[in-house]
Backbone as JSON, one array per atom type, in Angstrom:
{
  "sequence": "MAVAGFLLALVLVLYFAGSVMREMRGFHDAQHEGRPLEGWMTPRYVSMSYRVPPEEILALWQISPDIRRRMTLSEISKLNGMTIDQMQRLVTERARVLRAGGQ",
  "N": [[17.95, 30.56, 56.16], [19.62, 32.25, 57.69], [17.41, 34.2, 58.91], [15.9, 32.17, 60.85], [18.37, 31.47, 62.63], [18.65, 33.87, 63.65], [15.76, 34.44, 64.94], [15.61, 31.91, 66.63], [18.26, 33.25, 68.44], [16.67, 35.56, 69.43], [14.71, 34.33, 70.7], [15.68, 32.7, 72.87], [17.08, 34.8, 74.05], [14.76, 36.37, 74.77], [13.82, 33.96, 76.39], [15.54, 33.85, 78.84], [15.9, 36.85, 79.91], [13.46, 37.07, 81.11], [13.73, 35.14, 82.72], [15.27, 36.34, 84.43], [13.88, 38.63, 85.66], [11.98, 37.19, 86.56], [13.39, 36.66, 88.75], [14.42, 38.98, 90.39], [11.89, 40.09, 90.78], [11.1, 38.9, 92.53], [12.63, 38.84, 94.54], [11.73, 41.53, 95.9], [9.37, 40.87, 96.78], [7.97, 40.75, 100.04], [8.0, 38.43, 101.64], [10.95, 37.84, 101.78], [12.02, 39.93, 102.61], [14.04, 40.54, 105.24], [14.13, 37.95, 106.15], [15.13, 35.47, 108.91], [18.09, 34.55, 109.15], [19.63, 31.32, 107.78], [20.79, 28.19, 107.51], [21.24, 27.24, 105.3], [21.46, 29.05, 103.05], [22.85, 31.29, 100.97], [25.67, 33.97, 100.8], [24.87, 36.41, 99.03], [22.13, 35.87, 98.35], [21.18, 37.16, 101.67], [22.5, 39.9, 100.95], [21.0, 40.34, 99.11], [18.36, 40.29, 100.55], [18.34, 41.56, 102.89], [19.1, 44.07, 101.8], [21.65, 44.93, 101.99], [25.06, 45.88, 100.56], [26.95, 43.14, 98.65], [30.07, 42.93, 99.61], [30.15, 44.15, 101.99], [28.69, 42.69, 103.26], [30.37, 40.63, 103.27], [32.53, 41.93, 104.74], [31.33, 41.97, 107.34], [31.15, 39.55, 108.3], [33.42, 38.78, 108.27], [34.73, 37.41, 105.81], [36.72, 36.14, 102.97], [36.54, 38.12, 99.93], [36.68, 36.11, 97.96], [35.76, 33.98, 98.21], [33.73, 30.82, 97.67], [31.08, 31.23, 95.41], [28.53, 29.85, 95.99], [28.98, 29.4, 98.16], [27.37, 28.48, 101.27], [25.74, 29.95, 104.35], [26.07, 28.09, 106.37], [28.38, 26.75, 106.19], [30.3, 29.09, 105.77], [29.65, 29.73, 108.3], [31.47, 27.8, 109.75], [33.6, 28.27, 108.47], [34.5, 30.81, 109.47], [34.26, 30.61, 112.43], [31.85, 32.21, 113.69], [28.37, 32.15, 114.85], [25.88, 31.22, 113.35], [23.8, 32.94, 114.3], [25.48, 35.25, 115.67], [26.04, 36.5, 113.52], [23.73, 37.27, 112.34], [23.05, 39.24, 113.81], [24.9, 41.11, 113.44], [24.48, 41.77, 110.55], [21.9, 42.49, 110.76], [22.06, 44.48, 112.35], [23.91, 46.2, 110.68], [22.09, 46.51, 108.39], [20.05, 48.25, 109.35], [21.36, 50.64, 110.01], [22.07, 51.36, 107.32], [19.36, 51.99, 106.54], [18.99, 53.85, 107.93], [19.78, 55.67, 106.79], [22.91, 56.1, 107.35], [26.33, 55.61, 107.25]],
  "CA": [[18.62, 30.39, 57.68], [19.77, 33.32, 58.98], [16.5, 34.12, 59.87], [16.04, 30.97, 61.54], [19.33, 31.41, 63.49], [18.1, 35.16, 64.37], [14.52, 33.94, 65.73], [16.29, 31.08, 67.71], [18.37, 33.46, 69.27], [15.73, 36.52, 70.16], [13.71, 33.82, 71.73], [16.68, 32.73, 73.77], [17.42, 36.34, 74.7], [13.69, 36.61, 75.95], [13.53, 33.42, 77.84], [16.43, 34.51, 79.81], [15.25, 38.01, 80.2], [12.29, 36.69, 81.43], [14.11, 34.61, 84.13], [16.31, 37.25, 85.51], [12.85, 39.44, 85.77], [11.09, 36.75, 87.94], [14.07, 36.1, 89.98], [14.3, 39.93, 90.62], [11.05, 40.5, 91.17], [11.09, 37.61, 93.74], [13.25, 39.67, 96.28], [11.41, 42.68, 96.49], [8.41, 40.4, 97.95], [7.77, 40.59, 101.4], [8.65, 37.18, 102.4], [12.07, 37.98, 101.33], [12.89, 40.89, 102.66], [14.43, 40.33, 106.4], [13.61, 36.7, 106.72], [16.13, 35.15, 109.69], [19.23, 33.49, 108.32], [19.28, 30.12, 107.87], [22.0, 28.03, 106.87], [21.25, 27.03, 103.48], [21.4, 30.61, 102.57], [24.2, 31.98, 100.56], [26.1, 35.55, 101.57], [24.58, 36.92, 97.76], [20.61, 35.78, 99.14], [21.64, 37.51, 102.32], [22.55, 40.7, 100.72], [19.35, 40.88, 98.65], [16.9, 40.38, 101.28], [18.36, 42.77, 103.65], [19.66, 45.45, 100.9], [23.28, 45.09, 102.18], [25.82, 45.36, 99.92], [27.53, 41.68, 99.1], [30.94, 43.54, 99.68], [29.89, 44.54, 103.22], [28.04, 41.03, 104.24], [31.53, 39.49, 103.73], [33.43, 41.96, 105.63], [31.1, 41.84, 108.1], [31.39, 38.23, 108.4], [35.04, 38.71, 108.05], [35.46, 36.27, 104.92], [37.66, 37.11, 102.01], [35.65, 38.2, 98.6], [37.46, 35.25, 97.07], [34.89, 32.31, 98.3], [33.12, 30.4, 95.95], [29.99, 31.99, 95.31], [27.53, 29.53, 96.44], [29.08, 28.97, 99.88], [26.33, 28.67, 102.41], [26.11, 30.36, 105.5], [27.01, 26.92, 107.46], [29.88, 26.65, 105.78], [30.93, 29.96, 106.25], [30.23, 29.71, 110.32], [32.86, 26.97, 110.22], [35.2, 29.12, 108.16], [34.9, 32.21, 110.55], [34.32, 30.49, 113.56], [30.43, 33.05, 114.32], [27.64, 31.27, 114.91], [24.43, 32.34, 112.46], [22.66, 34.07, 115.34], [26.47, 36.05, 115.56], [25.87, 36.73, 111.72], [22.54, 37.74, 112.45], [22.9, 40.23, 114.79], [25.81, 41.8, 112.43], [23.85, 42.06, 109.36], [20.63, 43.27, 111.17], [22.38, 46.19, 112.58], [24.15, 47.15, 109.51], [20.84, 46.58, 107.31], [19.43, 49.31, 110.27], [22.04, 51.77, 109.84], [21.82, 51.99, 106.42], [17.84, 52.35, 106.4], [18.7, 55.24, 108.47], [20.85, 56.79, 106.19], [24.24, 56.2, 107.8], [27.33, 54.96, 106.31]],
  "C": [[19.14, 31.2, 58.72], [18.66, 33.96, 59.88], [15.91, 33.26, 60.87], [16.91, 31.38, 62.89], [18.73, 33.17, 64.26], [17.19, 34.89, 65.29], [14.96, 33.08, 66.83], [16.97, 32.27, 68.74], [17.67, 34.66, 70.06], [14.72, 35.15, 71.05], [14.7, 33.35, 73.25], [16.71, 33.86, 74.72], [16.27, 36.48, 75.56], [13.42, 35.62, 76.96], [14.49, 33.76, 78.78], [16.42, 35.74, 80.87], [14.12, 37.97, 81.35], [12.86, 36.05, 83.04], [14.4, 35.53, 85.18], [15.3, 38.2, 85.76], [12.35, 38.72, 86.6], [11.97, 36.65, 89.29], [14.56, 37.38, 90.66], [12.93, 40.32, 91.43], [10.9, 39.76, 92.94], [11.3, 38.14, 94.86], [12.99, 40.67, 96.51], [9.6, 42.32, 97.34], [8.5, 40.38, 99.23], [8.48, 39.7, 102.07], [10.1, 37.13, 102.35], [12.76, 38.93, 102.08], [13.31, 40.45, 104.55], [14.64, 39.35, 107.32], [15.28, 36.17, 107.6], [16.99, 34.38, 109.4], [18.98, 32.29, 108.93], [20.88, 29.38, 107.08], [22.39, 27.21, 105.67], [21.23, 28.27, 102.91], [22.89, 31.09, 102.27], [24.31, 34.09, 100.9], [25.26, 36.59, 99.83], [22.37, 37.16, 98.44], [20.43, 36.64, 100.37], [21.34, 39.05, 102.01], [21.36, 41.22, 99.99], [18.31, 41.3, 99.64], [16.84, 41.21, 102.51], [19.01, 44.04, 103.08], [20.7, 45.68, 101.59], [23.91, 44.95, 100.96], [26.83, 44.12, 99.98], [28.87, 41.98, 99.93], [30.95, 43.73, 101.47], [29.46, 43.19, 103.9], [29.7, 40.44, 104.75], [32.28, 40.52, 104.39], [32.96, 42.24, 107.17], [31.4, 40.47, 109.2], [32.96, 38.2, 108.69], [35.48, 37.31, 107.29], [36.07, 37.19, 103.76], [36.39, 37.01, 100.59], [35.81, 37.07, 97.85], [36.64, 33.68, 97.39], [34.23, 31.68, 97.3], [31.93, 31.15, 96.69], [29.06, 31.23, 95.75], [27.95, 28.87, 97.82], [27.84, 29.18, 100.7], [26.88, 29.37, 104.04], [26.6, 29.16, 106.9], [28.1, 26.44, 107.39], [30.92, 27.4, 106.02], [31.07, 30.21, 107.86], [30.96, 28.97, 110.56], [33.84, 27.29, 109.81], [35.54, 30.26, 109.53], [34.97, 32.13, 112.19], [32.85, 31.23, 114.44], [29.62, 31.77, 113.89], [26.55, 31.95, 113.89], [23.53, 33.18, 113.35], [23.61, 35.0, 115.46], [26.19, 37.12, 114.14], [24.5, 37.78, 111.48], [22.68, 38.92, 113.12], [23.68, 41.41, 113.97], [25.1, 42.25, 111.12], [22.41, 42.8, 110.01], [21.01, 44.7, 111.68], [22.61, 46.8, 111.43], [23.11, 47.8, 108.43], [20.41, 48.01, 108.33], [19.89, 50.52, 109.9], [21.85, 52.34, 108.79], [20.61, 52.42, 105.89], [18.1, 53.48, 107.2], [19.19, 56.31, 108.17], [22.27, 56.93, 106.37], [25.12, 55.47, 106.88], [27.74, 53.83, 106.94]]
}
C-alpha cells in the first residue's frame, strides 16, 4: 500500500512539474515577448512578456500590490484611470531601460 501511495505521489509531482515547464517554456517563445497590451492580459502576463518585475509593473500603473492576482488590464484601467495605451507606453519604456542595463 505504501508503494502504491508513493507511486501515485510521484506521478502527480511529475505531472505538475511538466505543466510548470511547459508554461515557462511558452513565455520564452518570441510570440509572447513584447506583445501589445490587451484588456484580457494580467500584470503577471505583462511582466513575463516584457521581462519587467511584477512589482515594477504595479508601481508604473499606480496600483496596489494587494490587487486580485488575476485582475485584467481592463479592470485595472478602470481603477487607475489610465488607458491601456498609456499603460503600454509606460511598460515599453521601462522594458527598454532595463534591457539597456538601466535601473
